[in-house]
DRENTI-675804 format. One record per residue (C-alpha): residue number from 0; residue in one letter; x, y negated, z negated. Coordinates in steps of 0.1 Angstrom, whole numbers, m for minus. Layout:
! residues N
{n = NUM, res = a, xx = X, yy = Y, zz = Z}
...
END
This chain:
! residues 430
{n = 0, res = m, xx = 721, yy = m1436, zz = m1031}
{n = 1, res = l, xx = 756, yy = m1424, zz = m1039}
{n = 2, res = r, xx = 742, yy = m1406, zz = m1070}
{n = 3, res = e, xx = 714, yy = m1389, zz = m1049}
{n = 4, res = s, xx = 740, yy = m1378, zz = m1023}
{n = 5, res = s, xx = 762, yy = m1364, zz = m1051}
{n = 6, res = q, xx = 732, yy = m1345, zz = m1066}
{n = 7, res = r, xx = 723, yy = m1331, zz = m1032}
{n = 8, res = e, xx = 759, yy = m1319, zz = m1026}
{n = 9, res = s, xx = 760, yy = m1304, zz = m1061}
{n = 10, res = s, xx = 727, yy = m1285, zz = m1054}
{n = 11, res = q, xx = 741, yy = m1273, zz = m1021}
{n = 12, res = v, xx = 773, yy = m1261, zz = m1037}
{n = 13, res = k, xx = 753, yy = m1243, zz = m1064}
{n = 14, res = a, xx = 732, yy = m1225, zz = m1038}
{n = 15, res = d, xx = 762, yy = m1216, zz = m1017}
{n = 16, res = g, xx = 781, yy = m1203, zz = m1046}
{n = 17, res = s, xx = 813, yy = m1197, zz = m1027}
{n = 18, res = r, xx = 824, yy = m1233, zz = m1031}
{n = 19, res = l, xx = 821, yy = m1231, zz = m1069}
{n = 20, res = r, xx = 851, yy = m1223, zz = m1090}
{n = 21, res = f, xx = 830, yy = m1194, zz = m1104}
{n = 22, res = h, xx = 806, yy = m1172, zz = m1084}
{n = 23, res = y, xx = 787, yy = m1144, zz = m1101}
{n = 24, res = g, xx = 800, yy = m1122, zz = m1073}
{n = 25, res = l, xx = 833, yy = m1121, zz = m1092}
{n = 26, res = v, xx = 815, yy = m1105, zz = m1122}
{n = 27, res = i, xx = 799, yy = m1080, zz = m1097}
{n = 28, res = l, xx = 834, yy = m1073, zz = m1084}
{n = 29, res = v, xx = 845, yy = m1062, zz = m1119}
{n = 30, res = m, xx = 813, yy = m1042, zz = m1123}
{n = 31, res = g, xx = 819, yy = m1024, zz = m1090}
{n = 32, res = f, xx = 854, yy = m1016, zz = m1101}
{n = 33, res = l, xx = 842, yy = m1002, zz = m1134}
{n = 34, res = a, xx = 815, yy = m982, zz = m1116}
{n = 35, res = v, xx = 842, yy = m965, zz = m1095}
{n = 36, res = l, xx = 865, yy = m960, zz = m1125}
{n = 37, res = g, xx = 837, yy = m944, zz = m1145}
{n = 38, res = s, xx = 821, yy = m923, zz = m1119}
{n = 39, res = l, xx = 852, yy = m911, zz = m1100}
{n = 40, res = g, xx = 883, yy = m922, zz = m1120}
{n = 41, res = f, xx = 870, yy = m907, zz = m1153}
{n = 42, res = g, xx = 844, yy = m882, zz = m1139}
{n = 43, res = r, xx = 865, yy = m865, zz = m1113}
{n = 44, res = f, xx = 902, yy = m875, zz = m1110}
{n = 45, res = s, xx = 909, yy = m865, zz = m1146}
{n = 46, res = f, xx = 902, yy = m829, zz = m1135}
{n = 47, res = g, xx = 935, yy = m823, zz = m1118}
{n = 48, res = m, xx = 956, yy = m830, zz = m1149}
{n = 49, res = i, xx = 933, yy = m812, zz = m1173}
{n = 50, res = l, xx = 929, yy = m782, zz = m1150}
{n = 51, res = p, xx = 961, yy = m763, zz = m1159}
{n = 52, res = g, xx = 954, yy = m763, zz = m1197}
{n = 53, res = m, xx = 917, yy = m756, zz = m1192}
{n = 54, res = s, xx = 924, yy = m727, zz = m1168}
{n = 55, res = q, xx = 948, yy = m711, zz = m1192}
{n = 56, res = a, xx = 924, yy = m714, zz = m1222}
{n = 57, res = l, xx = 894, yy = m701, zz = m1202}
{n = 58, res = d, xx = 914, yy = m676, zz = m1182}
{n = 59, res = l, xx = 904, yy = m690, zz = m1148}
{n = 60, res = t, xx = 918, yy = m679, zz = m1115}
{n = 61, res = r, xx = 927, yy = m704, zz = m1088}
{n = 62, res = s, xx = 895, yy = m694, zz = m1069}
{n = 63, res = q, xx = 874, yy = m700, zz = m1100}
{n = 64, res = a, xx = 890, yy = m734, zz = m1105}
{n = 65, res = g, xx = 881, yy = m742, zz = m1069}
{n = 66, res = l, xx = 846, yy = m730, zz = m1075}
{n = 67, res = l, xx = 842, yy = m754, zz = m1104}
{n = 68, res = l, xx = 851, yy = m783, zz = m1081}
{n = 69, res = t, xx = 827, yy = m770, zz = m1055}
{n = 70, res = l, xx = 798, yy = m769, zz = m1080}
{n = 71, res = a, xx = 806, yy = m804, zz = m1091}
{n = 72, res = f, xx = 805, yy = m816, zz = m1055}
{n = 73, res = a, xx = 772, yy = m798, zz = m1049}
{n = 74, res = g, xx = 758, yy = m819, zz = m1077}
{n = 75, res = y, xx = 775, yy = m849, zz = m1061}
{n = 76, res = v, xx = 759, yy = m842, zz = m1027}
{n = 77, res = i, xx = 724, yy = m840, zz = m1041}
{n = 78, res = s, xx = 727, yy = m871, zz = m1062}
{n = 79, res = s, xx = 746, yy = m892, zz = m1036}
{n = 80, res = f, xx = 719, yy = m884, zz = m1010}
{n = 81, res = t, xx = 691, yy = m896, zz = m1032}
{n = 82, res = s, xx = 709, yy = m924, zz = m1051}
{n = 83, res = g, xx = 711, yy = m949, zz = m1023}
{n = 84, res = l, xx = 675, yy = m944, zz = m1014}
{n = 85, res = l, xx = 664, yy = m949, zz = m1050}
{n = 86, res = v, xx = 684, yy = m982, zz = m1053}
{n = 87, res = a, xx = 659, yy = m1000, zz = m1031}
{n = 88, res = r, xx = 630, yy = m989, zz = m1053}
{n = 89, res = y, xx = 645, yy = m992, zz = m1088}
{n = 90, res = g, xx = 675, yy = m1015, zz = m1084}
{n = 91, res = a, xx = 712, yy = m1008, zz = m1085}
{n = 92, res = r, xx = 715, yy = m1018, zz = m1122}
{n = 93, res = r, xx = 692, yy = m990, zz = m1134}
{n = 94, res = i, xx = 704, yy = m963, zz = m1111}
{n = 95, res = l, xx = 741, yy = m971, zz = m1118}
{n = 96, res = s, xx = 737, yy = m971, zz = m1156}
{n = 97, res = a, xx = 716, yy = m939, zz = m1156}
{n = 98, res = g, xx = 742, yy = m922, zz = m1134}
{n = 99, res = m, xx = 770, yy = m931, zz = m1158}
{n = 100, res = i, xx = 751, yy = m917, zz = m1188}
{n = 101, res = v, xx = 746, yy = m884, zz = m1169}
{n = 102, res = t, xx = 783, yy = m883, zz = m1160}
{n = 103, res = a, xx = 792, yy = m888, zz = m1197}
{n = 104, res = a, xx = 769, yy = m859, zz = m1206}
{n = 105, res = g, xx = 785, yy = m836, zz = m1180}
{n = 106, res = l, xx = 820, yy = m844, zz = m1193}
{n = 107, res = l, xx = 809, yy = m836, zz = m1228}
{n = 108, res = v, xx = 794, yy = m803, zz = m1218}
{n = 109, res = t, xx = 826, yy = m794, zz = m1199}
{n = 110, res = g, xx = 847, yy = m801, zz = m1230}
{n = 111, res = m, xx = 825, yy = m778, zz = m1251}
{n = 112, res = a, xx = 826, yy = m749, zz = m1226}
{n = 113, res = t, xx = 837, yy = m715, zz = m1238}
{n = 114, res = g, xx = 837, yy = m698, zz = m1204}
{n = 115, res = l, xx = 832, yy = m702, zz = m1166}
{n = 116, res = v, xx = 794, yy = m704, zz = m1167}
{n = 117, res = a, xx = 793, yy = m732, zz = m1193}
{n = 118, res = a, xx = 822, yy = m751, zz = m1175}
{n = 119, res = a, xx = 802, yy = m748, zz = m1143}
{n = 120, res = l, xx = 771, yy = m762, zz = m1158}
{n = 121, res = g, xx = 791, yy = m791, zz = m1172}
{n = 122, res = q, xx = 807, yy = m798, zz = m1138}
{n = 123, res = i, xx = 774, yy = m797, zz = m1120}
{n = 124, res = l, xx = 760, yy = m822, zz = m1144}
{n = 125, res = t, xx = 791, yy = m844, zz = m1139}
{n = 126, res = g, xx = 787, yy = m842, zz = m1102}
{n = 127, res = l, xx = 750, yy = m853, zz = m1104}
{n = 128, res = g, xx = 759, yy = m882, zz = m1125}
{n = 129, res = s, xx = 790, yy = m893, zz = m1105}
{n = 130, res = g, xx = 771, yy = m894, zz = m1072}
{n = 131, res = t, xx = 742, yy = m912, zz = m1088}
{n = 132, res = a, xx = 765, yy = m939, zz = m1102}
{n = 133, res = y, xx = 790, yy = m942, zz = m1073}
{n = 134, res = i, xx = 766, yy = m951, zz = m1045}
{n = 135, res = p, xx = 749, yy = m982, zz = m1061}
{n = 136, res = g, xx = 783, yy = m992, zz = m1075}
{n = 137, res = v, xx = 801, yy = m994, zz = m1042}
{n = 138, res = s, xx = 770, yy = m1008, zz = m1024}
{n = 139, res = l, xx = 774, yy = m1039, zz = m1045}
{n = 140, res = a, xx = 802, yy = m1049, zz = m1022}
{n = 141, res = t, xx = 779, yy = m1049, zz = m992}
{n = 142, res = t, xx = 751, yy = m1068, zz = m1011}
{n = 143, res = w, xx = 772, yy = m1095, zz = m1029}
{n = 144, res = f, xx = 799, yy = m1102, zz = m1003}
{n = 145, res = h, xx = 797, yy = m1115, zz = m968}
{n = 146, res = t, xx = 811, yy = m1093, zz = m940}
{n = 147, res = s, xx = 843, yy = m1115, zz = m938}
{n = 148, res = r, xx = 850, yy = m1106, zz = m975}
{n = 149, res = r, xx = 835, yy = m1071, zz = m975}
{n = 150, res = g, xx = 867, yy = m1051, zz = m969}
{n = 151, res = m, xx = 884, yy = m1071, zz = m997}
{n = 152, res = a, xx = 855, yy = m1064, zz = m1021}
{n = 153, res = s, xx = 854, yy = m1027, zz = m1013}
{n = 154, res = g, xx = 891, yy = m1025, zz = m1018}
{n = 155, res = v, xx = 890, yy = m1041, zz = m1052}
{n = 156, res = m, xx = 863, yy = m1017, zz = m1063}
{n = 157, res = a, xx = 883, yy = m988, zz = m1049}
{n = 158, res = m, xx = 911, yy = m997, zz = m1073}
{n = 159, res = g, xx = 891, yy = m979, zz = m1100}
{n = 160, res = c, xx = 902, yy = m946, zz = m1085}
{n = 161, res = g, xx = 938, yy = m956, zz = m1089}
{n = 162, res = i, xx = 934, yy = m966, zz = m1125}
{n = 163, res = g, xx = 916, yy = m933, zz = m1130}
{n = 164, res = l, xx = 947, yy = m915, zz = m1118}
{n = 165, res = v, xx = 970, yy = m936, zz = m1140}
{n = 166, res = t, xx = 950, yy = m928, zz = m1171}
{n = 167, res = a, xx = 950, yy = m891, zz = m1163}
{n = 168, res = g, xx = 987, yy = m891, zz = m1157}
{n = 169, res = l, xx = 994, yy = m909, zz = m1190}
{n = 170, res = v, xx = 966, yy = m902, zz = m1214}
{n = 171, res = v, xx = 960, yy = m865, zz = m1207}
{n = 172, res = p, xx = 997, yy = m854, zz = m1214}
{n = 173, res = a, xx = 997, yy = m876, zz = m1245}
{n = 174, res = i, xx = 965, yy = m859, zz = m1257}
{n = 175, res = f, xx = 980, yy = m824, zz = m1251}
{n = 176, res = g, xx = 1011, yy = m835, zz = m1269}
{n = 177, res = i, xx = 990, yy = m843, zz = m1300}
{n = 178, res = f, xx = 964, yy = m815, zz = m1299}
{n = 179, res = g, xx = 984, yy = m788, zz = m1282}
{n = 180, res = a, xx = 964, yy = m760, zz = m1265}
{n = 181, res = g, xx = 931, yy = m777, zz = m1275}
{n = 182, res = g, xx = 941, yy = m809, zz = m1257}
{n = 183, res = w, xx = 919, yy = m801, zz = m1227}
{n = 184, res = r, xx = 887, yy = m803, zz = m1248}
{n = 185, res = v, xx = 898, yy = m836, zz = m1264}
{n = 186, res = s, xx = 906, yy = m850, zz = m1230}
{n = 187, res = w, xx = 870, yy = m843, zz = m1218}
{n = 188, res = y, xx = 856, yy = m858, zz = m1249}
{n = 189, res = f, xx = 878, yy = m889, zz = m1244}
{n = 190, res = y, xx = 865, yy = m894, zz = m1209}
{n = 191, res = a, xx = 829, yy = m888, zz = m1219}
{n = 192, res = l, xx = 831, yy = m916, zz = m1245}
{n = 193, res = a, xx = 848, yy = m940, zz = m1221}
{n = 194, res = t, xx = 822, yy = m933, zz = m1194}
{n = 195, res = l, xx = 794, yy = m940, zz = m1218}
{n = 196, res = a, xx = 810, yy = m973, zz = m1227}
{n = 197, res = v, xx = 810, yy = m982, zz = m1190}
{n = 198, res = a, xx = 773, yy = m973, zz = m1187}
{n = 199, res = v, xx = 765, yy = m999, zz = m1214}
{n = 200, res = v, xx = 786, yy = m1026, zz = m1197}
{n = 201, res = e, xx = 770, yy = m1020, zz = m1163}
{n = 202, res = y, xx = 735, yy = m1023, zz = m1177}
{n = 203, res = l, xx = 743, yy = m1056, zz = m1194}
{n = 204, res = f, xx = 760, yy = m1074, zz = m1165}
{n = 205, res = v, xx = 750, yy = m1059, zz = m1131}
{n = 206, res = r, xx = 725, yy = m1079, zz = m1110}
{n = 207, res = n, xx = 708, yy = m1063, zz = m1080}
{n = 208, res = s, xx = 714, yy = m1090, zz = m1054}
{n = 209, res = p, xx = 727, yy = m1126, zz = m1051}
{n = 210, res = a, xx = 691, yy = m1137, zz = m1042}
{n = 211, res = e, xx = 680, yy = m1128, zz = m1077}
{n = 212, res = m, xx = 702, yy = m1157, zz = m1089}
{n = 213, res = g, xx = 695, yy = m1181, zz = m1060}
{n = 214, res = l, xx = 729, yy = m1174, zz = m1044}
{n = 215, res = l, xx = 743, yy = m1164, zz = m1011}
{n = 216, res = p, xx = 767, yy = m1135, zz = m1009}
{n = 217, res = f, xx = 803, yy = m1146, zz = m1018}
{n = 218, res = g, xx = 820, yy = m1161, zz = m987}
{n = 219, res = a, xx = 787, yy = m1166, zz = m967}
{n = 220, res = p, xx = 783, yy = m1198, zz = m947}
{n = 221, res = g, xx = 753, yy = m1220, zz = m955}
{n = 222, res = t, xx = 739, yy = m1240, zz = m983}
{n = 223, res = v, xx = 707, yy = m1223, zz = m994}
{n = 224, res = a, xx = 698, yy = m1188, zz = m1005}
{n = 225, res = r, xx = 678, yy = m1171, zz = m978}
{n = 226, res = s, xx = 657, yy = m1139, zz = m980}
{n = 227, res = d, xx = 664, yy = m1124, zz = m946}
{n = 228, res = s, xx = 679, yy = m1089, zz = m945}
{n = 229, res = s, xx = 712, yy = m1101, zz = m932}
{n = 230, res = v, xx = 719, yy = m1121, zz = m963}
{n = 231, res = s, xx = 699, yy = m1111, zz = m993}
{n = 232, res = g, xx = 707, yy = m1075, zz = m994}
{n = 233, res = p, xx = 687, yy = m1048, zz = m1012}
{n = 234, res = p, xx = 657, yy = m1061, zz = m1030}
{n = 235, res = g, xx = 651, yy = m1058, zz = m1067}
{n = 236, res = p, xx = 633, yy = m1031, zz = m1086}
{n = 237, res = g, xx = 599, yy = m1023, zz = m1072}
{n = 238, res = q, xx = 604, yy = m1044, zz = m1041}
{n = 239, res = g, xx = 620, yy = m1018, zz = m1018}
{n = 240, res = t, xx = 607, yy = m1003, zz = m987}
{n = 241, res = n, xx = 599, yy = m966, zz = m984}
{n = 242, res = p, xx = 632, yy = m946, zz = m989}
{n = 243, res = l, xx = 623, yy = m922, zz = m961}
{n = 244, res = l, xx = 618, yy = m951, zz = m937}
{n = 245, res = q, xx = 652, yy = m964, zz = m948}
{n = 246, res = l, xx = 668, yy = m931, zz = m941}
{n = 247, res = g, xx = 651, yy = m929, zz = m907}
{n = 248, res = s, xx = 665, yy = m963, zz = m898}
{n = 249, res = v, xx = 701, yy = m956, zz = m907}
{n = 250, res = a, xx = 699, yy = m921, zz = m892}
{n = 251, res = r, xx = 693, yy = m937, zz = m858}
{n = 252, res = i, xx = 726, yy = m956, zz = m860}
{n = 253, res = g, xx = 749, yy = m934, zz = m839}
{n = 254, res = g, xx = 781, yy = m949, zz = m852}
{n = 255, res = l, xx = 773, yy = m939, zz = m887}
{n = 256, res = w, xx = 773, yy = m902, zz = m878}
{n = 257, res = h, xx = 807, yy = m906, zz = m862}
{n = 258, res = l, xx = 819, yy = m925, zz = m893}
{n = 259, res = g, xx = 805, yy = m898, zz = m915}
{n = 260, res = l, xx = 823, yy = m870, zz = m896}
{n = 261, res = i, xx = 856, yy = m889, zz = m900}
{n = 262, res = y, xx = 849, yy = m895, zz = m937}
{n = 263, res = c, xx = 842, yy = m858, zz = m941}
{n = 264, res = m, xx = 878, yy = m851, zz = m930}
{n = 265, res = f, xx = 890, yy = m874, zz = m957}
{n = 266, res = g, xx = 869, yy = m855, zz = m982}
{n = 267, res = f, xx = 884, yy = m822, zz = m972}
{n = 268, res = s, xx = 920, yy = m834, zz = m972}
{n = 269, res = y, xx = 923, yy = m858, zz = m1001}
{n = 270, res = i, xx = 904, yy = m835, zz = m1026}
{n = 271, res = i, xx = 930, yy = m808, zz = m1020}
{n = 272, res = f, xx = 957, yy = m833, zz = m1029}
{n = 273, res = v, xx = 939, yy = m848, zz = m1060}
{n = 274, res = s, xx = 928, yy = m814, zz = m1073}
{n = 275, res = f, xx = 959, yy = m793, zz = m1069}
{n = 276, res = f, xx = 988, yy = m817, zz = m1067}
{n = 277, res = a, xx = 997, yy = m812, zz = m1104}
{n = 278, res = s, xx = 995, yy = m774, zz = m1101}
{n = 279, res = y, xx = 1016, yy = m775, zz = m1069}
{n = 280, res = l, xx = 1043, yy = m796, zz = m1086}
{n = 281, res = l, xx = 1045, yy = m770, zz = m1114}
{n = 282, res = e, xx = 1048, yy = m742, zz = m1088}
{n = 283, res = i, xx = 1078, yy = m759, zz = m1071}
{n = 284, res = g, xx = 1097, yy = m765, zz = m1103}
{n = 285, res = f, xx = 1085, yy = m797, zz = m1119}
{n = 286, res = s, xx = 1081, yy = m798, zz = m1156}
{n = 287, res = t, xx = 1047, yy = m807, zz = m1172}
{n = 288, res = r, xx = 1060, yy = m841, zz = m1181}
{n = 289, res = g, xx = 1076, yy = m846, zz = m1147}
{n = 290, res = a, xx = 1044, yy = m837, zz = m1130}
{n = 291, res = g, xx = 1025, yy = m861, zz = m1153}
{n = 292, res = d, xx = 1050, yy = m889, zz = m1146}
{n = 293, res = l, xx = 1048, yy = m885, zz = m1108}
{n = 294, res = w, xx = 1010, yy = m883, zz = m1110}
{n = 295, res = a, xx = 1009, yy = m915, zz = m1130}
{n = 296, res = a, xx = 1033, yy = m932, zz = m1105}
{n = 297, res = v, xx = 1010, yy = m921, zz = m1076}
{n = 298, res = g, xx = 981, yy = m936, zz = m1095}
{n = 299, res = v, xx = 999, yy = m969, zz = m1101}
{n = 300, res = i, xx = 1010, yy = m973, zz = m1065}
{n = 301, res = s, xx = 975, yy = m963, zz = m1053}
{n = 302, res = v, xx = 957, yy = m990, zz = m1073}
{n = 303, res = p, xx = 961, yy = m1018, zz = m1047}
{n = 304, res = s, xx = 958, yy = m994, zz = m1017}
{n = 305, res = g, xx = 920, yy = m1000, zz = m1011}
{n = 306, res = l, xx = 925, yy = m1038, zz = m1014}
{n = 307, res = i, xx = 955, yy = m1039, zz = m991}
{n = 308, res = w, xx = 938, yy = m1018, zz = m964}
{n = 309, res = g, xx = 904, yy = m1034, zz = m969}
{n = 310, res = l, xx = 920, yy = m1068, zz = m961}
{n = 311, res = i, xx = 938, yy = m1053, zz = m931}
{n = 312, res = s, xx = 904, yy = m1039, zz = m919}
{n = 313, res = d, xx = 889, yy = m1074, zz = m922}
{n = 314, res = r, xx = 915, yy = m1086, zz = m898}
{n = 315, res = l, xx = 924, yy = m1056, zz = m876}
{n = 316, res = g, xx = 890, yy = m1039, zz = m875}
{n = 317, res = r, xx = 877, yy = m1008, zz = m893}
{n = 318, res = k, xx = 886, yy = m982, zz = m867}
{n = 319, res = w, xx = 923, yy = m990, zz = m863}
{n = 320, res = a, xx = 928, yy = m994, zz = m901}
{n = 321, res = l, xx = 912, yy = m960, zz = m905}
{n = 322, res = a, xx = 934, yy = m944, zz = m877}
{n = 323, res = l, xx = 966, yy = m958, zz = m893}
{n = 324, res = t, xx = 958, yy = m946, zz = m928}
{n = 325, res = y, xx = 948, yy = m911, zz = m916}
{n = 326, res = a, xx = 981, yy = m909, zz = m897}
{n = 327, res = v, xx = 1001, yy = m918, zz = m928}
{n = 328, res = q, xx = 982, yy = m894, zz = m950}
{n = 329, res = g, xx = 986, yy = m865, zz = m925}
{n = 330, res = t, xx = 1023, yy = m870, zz = m923}
{n = 331, res = c, xx = 1027, yy = m872, zz = m961}
{n = 332, res = l, xx = 1007, yy = m840, zz = m967}
{n = 333, res = g, xx = 1027, yy = m823, zz = m940}
{n = 334, res = l, xx = 1060, yy = m832, zz = m958}
{n = 335, res = l, xx = 1045, yy = m820, zz = m992}
{n = 336, res = s, xx = 1035, yy = m787, zz = m977}
{n = 337, res = q, xx = 1071, yy = m781, zz = m967}
{n = 338, res = g, xx = 1085, yy = m793, zz = m1000}
{n = 339, res = l, xx = 1103, yy = m821, zz = m983}
{n = 340, res = l, xx = 1108, yy = m855, zz = m999}
{n = 341, res = v, xx = 1081, yy = m846, zz = m1024}
{n = 342, res = s, xx = 1082, yy = m876, zz = m1046}
{n = 343, res = w, xx = 1086, yy = m901, zz = m1017}
{n = 344, res = a, xx = 1058, yy = m884, zz = m997}
{n = 345, res = a, xx = 1035, yy = m884, zz = m1027}
{n = 346, res = l, xx = 1041, yy = m921, zz = m1033}
{n = 347, res = a, xx = 1036, yy = m930, zz = m997}
{n = 348, res = y, xx = 1003, yy = m911, zz = m998}
{n = 349, res = g, xx = 994, yy = m931, zz = m1028}
{n = 350, res = l, xx = 998, yy = m963, zz = m1008}
{n = 351, res = t, xx = 968, yy = m953, zz = m986}
{n = 352, res = l, xx = 949, yy = m931, zz = m1011}
{n = 353, res = w, xx = 918, yy = m952, zz = m1016}
{n = 354, res = s, xx = 919, yy = m971, zz = m983}
{n = 355, res = i, xx = 895, yy = m948, zz = m965}
{n = 356, res = p, xx = 866, yy = m951, zz = m990}
{n = 357, res = a, xx = 870, yy = m989, zz = m990}
{n = 358, res = i, xx = 870, yy = m992, zz = m953}
{n = 359, res = a, xx = 841, yy = m967, zz = m948}
{n = 360, res = t, xx = 820, yy = m986, zz = m973}
{n = 361, res = a, xx = 827, yy = m1019, zz = m956}
{n = 362, res = a, xx = 819, yy = m1003, zz = m922}
{n = 363, res = c, xx = 785, yy = m992, zz = m935}
{n = 364, res = g, xx = 776, yy = m1028, zz = m942}
{n = 365, res = d, xx = 788, yy = m1038, zz = m908}
{n = 366, res = y, xx = 767, yy = m1011, zz = m890}
{n = 367, res = a, xx = 736, yy = m1012, zz = m911}
{n = 368, res = g, xx = 735, yy = m1047, zz = m928}
{n = 369, res = p, xx = 733, yy = m1053, zz = m965}
{n = 370, res = r, xx = 697, yy = m1042, zz = m970}
{n = 371, res = l, xx = 702, yy = m1008, zz = m955}
{n = 372, res = a, xx = 738, yy = m1004, zz = m967}
{n = 373, res = p, xx = 730, yy = m982, zz = m997}
{n = 374, res = a, xx = 711, yy = m958, zz = m975}
{n = 375, res = a, xx = 739, yy = m958, zz = m950}
{n = 376, res = i, xx = 765, yy = m951, zz = m977}
{n = 377, res = s, xx = 743, yy = m922, zz = m989}
{n = 378, res = l, xx = 742, yy = m908, zz = m954}
{n = 379, res = i, xx = 780, yy = m908, zz = m948}
{n = 380, res = t, xx = 786, yy = m897, zz = m983}
{n = 381, res = l, xx = 764, yy = m867, zz = m977}
{n = 382, res = v, xx = 786, yy = m857, zz = m947}
{n = 383, res = f, xx = 817, yy = m866, zz = m967}
{n = 384, res = a, xx = 807, yy = m843, zz = m995}
{n = 385, res = v, xx = 807, yy = m813, zz = m971}
{n = 386, res = g, xx = 844, yy = m818, zz = m968}
{n = 387, res = q, xx = 848, yy = m821, zz = m1006}
{n = 388, res = m, xx = 828, yy = m789, zz = m1012}
{n = 389, res = t, xx = 847, yy = m768, zz = m987}
{n = 390, res = g, xx = 882, yy = m782, zz = m994}
{n = 391, res = p, xx = 888, yy = m767, zz = m1030}
{n = 392, res = p, xx = 875, yy = m732, zz = m1023}
{n = 393, res = a, xx = 894, yy = m730, zz = m990}
{n = 394, res = a, xx = 926, yy = m742, zz = m1008}
{n = 395, res = g, xx = 920, yy = m718, zz = m1037}
{n = 396, res = l, xx = 915, yy = m688, zz = m1015}
{n = 397, res = l, xx = 945, yy = m697, zz = m994}
{n = 398, res = a, xx = 966, yy = m701, zz = m1025}
{n = 399, res = d, xx = 955, yy = m668, zz = m1040}
{n = 400, res = a, xx = 963, yy = m651, zz = m1007}
{n = 401, res = t, xx = 998, yy = m666, zz = m1003}
{n = 402, res = g, xx = 1007, yy = m671, zz = m1040}
{n = 403, res = n, xx = 1012, yy = m709, zz = m1038}
{n = 404, res = f, xx = 995, yy = m741, zz = m1026}
{n = 405, res = a, xx = 1019, yy = m749, zz = m997}
{n = 406, res = g, xx = 995, yy = m735, zz = m971}
{n = 407, res = a, xx = 966, yy = m755, zz = m986}
{n = 408, res = f, xx = 986, yy = m787, zz = m982}
{n = 409, res = a, xx = 995, yy = m778, zz = m946}
{n = 410, res = l, xx = 958, yy = m773, zz = m939}
{n = 411, res = a, xx = 950, yy = m807, zz = m955}
{n = 412, res = a, xx = 976, yy = m823, zz = m933}
{n = 413, res = g, xx = 961, yy = m809, zz = m901}
{n = 414, res = v, xx = 926, yy = m822, zz = m910}
{n = 415, res = a, xx = 939, yy = m856, zz = m919}
{n = 416, res = l, xx = 957, yy = m859, zz = m885}
{n = 417, res = a, xx = 925, yy = m849, zz = m868}
{n = 418, res = g, xx = 908, yy = m878, zz = m887}
{n = 419, res = a, xx = 933, yy = m902, zz = m872}
{n = 420, res = v, xx = 923, yy = m891, zz = m837}
{n = 421, res = g, xx = 886, yy = m893, zz = m845}
{n = 422, res = a, xx = 890, yy = m928, zz = m860}
{n = 423, res = a, xx = 906, yy = m940, zz = m828}
{n = 424, res = w, xx = 874, yy = m931, zz = m809}
{n = 425, res = l, xx = 851, yy = m948, zz = m834}
{n = 426, res = k, xx = 826, yy = m972, zz = m819}
{n = 427, res = r, xx = 829, yy = m1009, zz = m827}
{n = 428, res = e, xx = 807, yy = m1021, zz = m856}
{n = 429, res = n, xx = 777, yy = m1042, zz = m849}
END
């Protein structure tokens, strides 16, 4: 009898998963981190450090540099809208890996560019791949983790963005130091190869849902794996519902549109910081090495930002965590625009840099549930991308008109502070 009791307990622990020393959700946590690192850290956040050398080599104006980013985001909009819907039909593993391959191809084409048109084609392709990979990557947090651990999981995955900034601040200047004026091409080639490696790893280790392995989401109560929508998450390949029906379901959740609008403000404000911060530092007297060191420092300090604020949102609630982070970001951007406490303001901004994507991803799971979370993330990302598309050209045009990026950072500060007000009015999650 004692042996039977022990066997039953062992079986229960195995089904629960969270009571084991090892739960496959921990592997998924690493895969989500790598997904963000490859799709955004390598695919996008390298752009800011490579841009000065690339602009000089291709004779690009500030407006043309902003146009490249806008085209990349146009590709991102298209793919992020469709990616979450395709996950239910084909599975996160396939869509994520395919997106990484496309991202790597876009980075390679950008590195081979000889003019604006070719660079634009490369960035469009990069955007298409980034959006395709990012949505299934971050949706793993809503699928594999219970709501009580969802903010934490989203925060860990968001750390990929910070690592991307660190590599850009350290690797890109080193490459330029070795290859000189041609360093911008080698930098793109380096990131293309790194992203391709991530694609292989994702295909080998990602699993679409805990139900595939007879597990509950990490941190979920209970002793047996269930198939209801509140626990099992998105189905495996070929088992999904009609993507259009999924989109219709999440579109009727009013809180998601409010969340998307707030997320759009982050897209507008943060992309100005990420894209033009290095150029702005050079304008106000920083050396290339000094700008790279500060950029790397911001990246380092931003690494745990998503995790810290994700944990805070698990305790404090998503809306107040969002409001606080927006208030901090708006204040820091305002200081930067005036050239005040530049290094301290940049580092303080880094402390919250990836908090908003982590909190927004967790909130999607709260509003829509794990099964509809990928579609919900696609919906708010679509609205978010509007901010990303409009931020760079607005900043570029303003910089061309005034001769520097100070006004662009002031604009970003105002939008971020508006996000704080909007977050305070966010409805409570379901």
